[in-house]
C-alpha positions as CSV (number, residue, x, y, z in Angstrom):
1,M,83.3,127.2,119.5
2,N,85.6,126.3,116.7
3,N,88.2,125.2,119.3
4,N,85.6,122.9,121.1
5,K,84.8,121.3,117.7
6,H,88.3,120.5,116.9
7,I,88.8,119.1,120.5
8,A,85.7,116.8,120.0
9,I,87.2,115.7,116.6
10,A,90.5,114.9,118.2
11,V,88.9,112.9,121.0
12,I,87.0,110.9,118.5
13,V,90.0,110.1,116.3
14,G,92.3,109.3,119.5
15,A,89.6,107.1,121.1
16,S,89.0,105.3,117.9
17,V,92.7,104.7,116.9
18,L,93.2,103.6,120.6
19,A,90.4,101.0,120.3
20,Y,91.8,99.9,117.0
21,W,95.2,99.3,118.2
22,M,94.1,97.6,121.5
23,A,92.9,94.8,119.2
24,K,96.2,94.4,117.3
25,P,98.9,91.8,118.7
26,S,101.3,93.8,120.7
27,K,104.4,94.3,119.1
28,D,107.8,93.3,120.9
29,E,110.1,95.1,118.6
30,H,110.9,98.8,119.1
31,Q,114.3,99.7,117.8
32,F,116.3,102.7,119.0
33,V,118.7,104.2,116.5
34,S,120.3,107.6,117.2
35,A,122.9,109.9,116.1
36,M,122.9,112.5,119.1
37,S,119.3,111.5,119.6
38,E,117.1,108.4,119.5
39,T,114.6,107.3,116.8
40,E,111.8,104.8,117.8
41,Q,110.6,102.4,115.1
42,D,107.3,100.7,115.1
43,D,107.0,98.8,111.8
44,T,103.5,97.3,112.5
45,A,101.8,100.7,113.2
46,A,103.0,102.0,109.9
47,E,100.3,99.8,108.0
48,Y,97.6,102.0,108.9
49,S,98.9,105.3,110.1
50,G,97.7,107.0,106.9
51,A,94.3,106.3,108.0
52,A,94.9,107.8,111.5
53,S,96.3,111.1,110.4
54,V,94.4,114.4,110.3
55,I,94.4,116.3,107.1
56,D,94.0,120.1,107.3
57,S,91.6,121.5,104.6
58,G,92.7,124.5,102.7
59,G,90.8,127.6,101.9
60,E,88.2,128.1,99.3
61,K,89.3,128.3,95.6
62,A,89.2,131.8,94.0
63,T,86.6,132.2,91.2
64,P,87.1,134.5,88.2
65,A,85.0,137.6,88.2
66,D,83.4,136.8,84.9
67,Q,82.4,133.3,85.9
68,S,79.0,132.8,87.5
69,V,79.0,131.2,91.0
70,E,76.4,128.7,91.8
71,P,74.5,129.7,95.0
72,R,75.4,127.5,98.0
73,S,72.7,125.6,99.6
74,A,72.1,125.6,103.3
75,E,73.7,121.9,103.5
76,K,76.8,123.3,101.8
77,E,77.1,126.3,104.2
78,N,76.9,123.9,107.0
79,S,79.5,121.3,105.8
80,D,82.7,120.9,107.4
81,P,85.7,119.7,105.2
82,E,87.7,118.9,108.2
83,L,85.0,116.8,110.0
84,E,84.3,115.1,106.6
85,S,88.0,114.3,106.2
86,V,88.1,112.7,109.7
87,T,85.0,111.0,109.2
88,R,86.5,109.2,106.0
89,Q,89.5,108.3,107.9
90,L,87.7,106.8,110.8
91,A,85.7,104.7,108.2
92,Q,89.0,103.6,106.7
93,I,90.1,102.6,110.1
94,S,87.0,100.5,110.9
95,D,87.2,98.9,107.5
96,A,90.8,97.8,108.3
97,Y,89.8,96.6,111.7
98,E,86.8,94.8,110.2
99,A,89.1,92.9,107.8
100,E,91.5,92.2,110.6
101,I,89.0,90.3,112.8
102,Q,87.9,88.0,110.2
103,Y,90.9,86.0,111.4
104,P,91.7,84.9,114.8
105,P,94.4,86.7,116.6
106,Y,96.7,83.7,117.1
107,S,96.5,83.1,113.2
108,K,96.8,86.1,110.8
109,P,97.8,85.7,107.1
110,I,100.7,87.6,105.9
111,T,102.6,88.1,102.7
112,A,106.1,88.7,101.6
113,S,105.7,92.4,102.3
114,S,105.0,92.1,105.9
115,K,108.4,93.2,107.0
116,S,107.7,93.6,110.8
117,Y,106.6,90.0,110.8
118,L,109.4,88.6,108.6
119,E,112.0,90.4,110.2
120,P,111.0,90.7,113.9
121,N,114.6,91.4,115.1
122,Y,115.3,93.9,112.3
123,F,117.9,96.8,113.2
124,N,117.0,100.0,111.5
125,V,120.0,101.9,110.3
126,V,119.8,105.8,109.9
127,D,122.2,107.6,107.8
128,V,122.8,111.0,109.6
129,P,125.0,114.2,108.7
130,V,128.5,114.4,110.0
131,L,131.1,117.1,109.7
132,D,128.7,119.9,109.6
133,G,126.4,118.2,107.2
134,A,128.9,117.9,104.4
135,H,128.7,113.9,104.6
136,T,126.8,111.2,106.1
137,A,127.6,108.0,108.2
138,S,125.7,105.4,110.2
139,I,126.3,102.6,112.6
140,S,124.8,99.2,111.8
141,L,124.2,96.1,113.7
142,A,123.2,92.5,112.3
143,K,120.1,92.7,114.4
144,F,118.6,94.6,117.4
145,R,118.4,91.9,120.1
146,F,121.6,90.0,121.0
147,F,122.1,86.9,123.2
148,Y,124.8,85.9,125.5
149,P,127.4,84.6,124.7
150,E,127.2,85.8,121.0
151,P,129.6,88.7,120.1
152,V,128.2,92.1,118.8
153,V,129.7,93.1,115.6
154,V,129.5,96.9,114.8
155,L,129.9,98.4,111.4
156,L,130.5,102.0,110.5
157,N,129.0,103.0,107.2
158,T,130.5,105.9,105.5
159,K,132.5,106.7,102.3
160,L,135.0,108.9,104.3
161,A,138.4,107.7,105.3
162,V,138.6,107.0,108.9
163,N,141.9,107.4,111.1
164,N,140.5,106.1,114.3
165,I,137.2,105.2,116.1
166,N,136.9,105.1,119.9
167,Y,133.9,103.1,120.9
168,E,132.3,103.2,124.3
169,F,129.4,100.7,125.4
170,Y,127.3,101.7,128.4
171,E,123.9,101.6,130.1
172,P,122.1,104.7,129.0
173,T,120.3,105.5,132.2
174,S,123.0,104.9,134.8
175,K,126.0,105.8,132.4
176,Q,127.8,102.6,133.6
177,V,130.5,101.9,131.0
178,L,130.5,98.2,130.1
179,A,133.5,98.3,127.5
180,I,135.6,100.6,125.6
181,E,137.3,99.7,122.5
182,Q,139.7,101.4,120.0
183,T,140.1,100.6,116.4
184,D,141.0,102.3,113.0
185,S,138.9,99.7,111.1
186,K,135.2,100.3,110.2
187,T,134.3,96.9,111.7
188,L,134.5,96.0,115.4
189,E,133.7,92.6,117.0
190,I,133.3,92.8,120.7
191,Q,132.8,89.9,123.2
192,T,129.6,90.2,125.5
193,S,129.4,89.4,129.3
194,E,126.7,87.6,131.2
195,D,126.2,90.5,133.5
196,W,125.6,93.1,130.8
197,P,122.1,95.0,131.2
198,Q,119.2,94.7,128.8
199,E,119.6,98.1,127.2
200,I,123.1,99.2,125.9
201,R,124.2,102.3,124.0
202,I,127.2,102.5,121.6
203,K,128.9,105.8,121.4
204,A,131.5,106.1,118.5
205,T,133.9,109.0,118.6
206,I,135.1,109.0,115.1
207,D,138.4,110.7,113.9
208,F,137.9,111.4,110.1
209,E,140.6,112.8,107.9
210,Q,138.6,116.0,107.7
211,G,137.6,116.2,111.3
212,S,135.8,114.4,114.2
213,D,132.2,113.5,115.1
214,I,130.1,111.3,117.4
215,L,127.5,108.7,116.3
216,T,125.2,106.7,118.9
217,T,122.9,103.8,118.7
218,D,121.1,101.4,121.0
219,F,120.6,97.6,121.0
220,N,119.3,95.1,123.5
221,F,121.1,92.2,125.3
222,F,119.8,89.2,127.1
223,V,120.8,86.1,128.8
224,P,118.2,83.7,127.2
225,S,115.5,83.1,129.4
226,A,114.2,80.1,127.5
227,R,115.3,77.9,124.6
228,L,112.9,76.5,122.0
229,L,114.0,72.9,121.3
230,S,111.6,71.5,118.8
231,A,108.3,71.3,117.4
232,G,106.0,68.2,117.4
233,A,103.8,66.8,114.8
234,P,100.6,69.0,114.1
235,T,97.3,67.6,115.2
236,S,93.8,68.9,114.6
237,E,91.2,70.4,116.9
238,A,87.8,71.7,115.2
239,A,89.1,74.3,112.7
240,D,92.7,74.6,114.1
241,M,95.9,72.9,113.2
242,L,97.6,72.5,116.6
243,I,101.6,72.5,116.8
244,P,103.2,71.8,120.1
245,V,106.6,73.3,120.7
246,Q,108.9,72.0,123.4
247,M,110.7,74.6,125.5
248,E,113.6,74.3,127.9
249,V,112.8,77.3,130.4
250,K,115.5,79.0,132.6
251,Q,113.0,81.6,134.1
252,G,109.3,80.5,134.7
253,G,106.6,82.9,133.9
254,I,104.1,83.8,130.9
255,Y,105.5,83.3,127.5
256,R,104.5,84.4,124.2
257,V,105.9,82.6,121.3
258,R,105.7,83.7,117.7
259,A,106.6,82.3,114.5
260,N,105.8,82.3,110.8
261,L,104.1,79.4,108.9
262,Y,105.8,78.9,105.5
263,S,105.2,76.4,102.8
264,Q,107.7,73.8,102.0
265,H,108.8,75.9,99.1
266,G,109.5,78.9,101.2
267,D,106.2,80.8,100.6
268,V,104.9,82.7,103.8
269,I,101.5,81.8,104.8
270,A,100.7,83.1,108.3
271,A,101.8,84.7,111.5
272,L,101.2,82.3,114.5
273,N,101.5,83.2,118.2
274,G,100.7,81.4,121.4
275,K,100.9,82.5,124.9
276,S,101.2,80.2,128.2
277,K,102.4,80.2,131.7
278,L,105.5,77.9,131.6
279,A,107.3,76.4,134.5
280,E,111.2,76.0,134.8
281,G,112.6,73.0,133.3
282,N,111.0,71.3,130.2
283,D,107.5,72.6,129.2
284,E,105.4,72.8,126.2
285,L,103.5,75.7,124.4
286,V,100.9,75.1,121.6
287,L,100.9,77.3,118.3
288,K,97.5,77.2,116.2
289,A,96.7,77.9,112.6
290,H,93.3,78.4,111.7
291,H,91.9,76.7,108.5
292,S,91.3,79.9,106.9
293,V,94.8,80.7,106.5
294,L,95.6,77.3,105.2
295,S,93.4,77.3,102.3
296,G,95.1,76.2,99.1
297,T,98.4,74.8,100.9
298,D,99.4,71.2,100.8
299,G,99.8,70.3,104.4
300,L,103.7,70.5,104.2
301,Y,105.0,73.3,106.5
302,L,108.1,75.0,107.9
303,L,108.3,77.3,111.0
304,K,110.7,80.1,111.3
305,D,111.3,83.8,112.3
306,W,110.9,82.9,116.0
307,V,110.2,85.3,118.9
308,I,110.4,83.7,122.3
309,E,109.1,86.5,124.9
310,K,108.9,86.2,128.6
311,M,106.2,88.8,129.3
312,S,106.5,91.3,132.2
313,G,104.9,89.7,135.3
314,F,104.3,92.9,137.1
315,P,104.6,96.6,136.8
316,G,108.2,97.7,136.3
317,E,109.5,94.1,135.3
318,K,110.9,94.3,131.8
319,A,110.1,91.6,129.3
320,S,112.8,89.1,128.4
321,Y,113.5,86.9,125.5
322,G,114.7,83.5,124.6
323,I,116.0,81.8,121.5
324,S,115.3,79.0,119.3
325,E,117.7,76.1,118.9
326,Q,116.8,75.9,115.2
327,D,116.3,78.8,112.7
328,T,113.8,76.8,110.6
329,I,111.7,73.7,111.9
330,P,110.2,71.5,109.2
331,L,106.7,70.0,110.5
332,A,105.5,66.6,109.9
333,P,102.9,66.3,106.9
334,F,99.3,67.5,108.1
335,D,96.1,66.1,106.7
336,L,94.0,69.3,106.0
337,S,90.8,67.3,105.6
338,T,90.7,66.8,109.4
339,L,90.0,70.3,110.0
340,S,86.3,71.6,110.2
341,Q,85.5,74.5,107.8
342,E,83.6,76.7,110.4
343,P,84.7,80.4,110.0
344,Y,86.1,82.3,112.7
345,S,83.6,84.3,114.8
346,P,85.0,87.5,116.2
347,S,84.9,87.9,120.0
348,A,82.3,89.9,121.7
349,E,85.1,92.2,122.6
350,E,86.1,92.6,119.0
351,Q,82.4,93.0,118.1
352,Q,82.3,95.7,120.5
353,R,85.4,97.4,119.2
354,L,84.1,97.3,115.5
355,K,80.7,98.8,116.7
356,F,82.4,101.6,118.5
357,L,84.5,102.6,115.3
358,R,81.5,102.3,113.0
359,Q,79.5,104.7,115.4
360,A,82.5,107.2,115.5
361,A,82.9,107.2,111.8
362,N,79.2,107.9,111.3
363,Q,79.2,111.0,113.7
């Protein structure tokens, strides 16, 4: 019976968390950093992971013999600390989701601490033990996604003296070797090739003065599927500021473009994203900023931290990525008074999800 109860709790938690994360904008950045094994990184999920974990309750606290013990009521006898803990956590998830849907999914307020938004191409460096755990070392790259024809610069981080490093670049599934480089320097720059695959693993066989060891890490490589050329002057439509962005598309398909909106002084305001089917050649996609994220700003904005993603068009097809010709694009001044002040109304689907979470939390 107790096992059935635990299973029911797990189902409630799992279903609720699934419903919550379905409503979050999908994340394109999964980084793989490994030393003999891979470690997957997902920055966005960390924000609410504490609310989704299950906390095991401990046993009853011992009571001294000379101390009177309050008789336990039937309600206390039937209480379940584990279930109460799960209920609290589900309530936290539903509260977080309710706050999330106060803003439209295409225009979310963010702050300087929103690392996953501010560094969408972040490479996660992990120090690992080497030489039987006596020391540590790591491989670092400037970013996780590289684009042809830019070179890849590899840096070995360690305090140990190095005699030689043999680098092997290969596709992790087929084991096809793309390049082999040898150096006695802790920094290596390698030129890329247009026919390289998307997923590439680096294997570094390092000869330290005290012995040898191996480090591995992964990165992604793309020939750009599109180039973002410029952003037009913002216009208004009801409660939204519309920002048209011009694209040069090499591969037609459904594109999602993401960028962060900043004040002219460099303060981050919101994460914007737009999705549209684009044809080969020159095409346009629109980003929108809801008035609720623009409150207190002066109408002078910058766009940066670009992610241009060609989404998978069918099962088995991998997403690909494009680049922006400019890291930062200043926008023409915008008159905030042209926006209506109507609040965002969560969609029927979002309201259904919230209702489900609230019901699960009250069980």
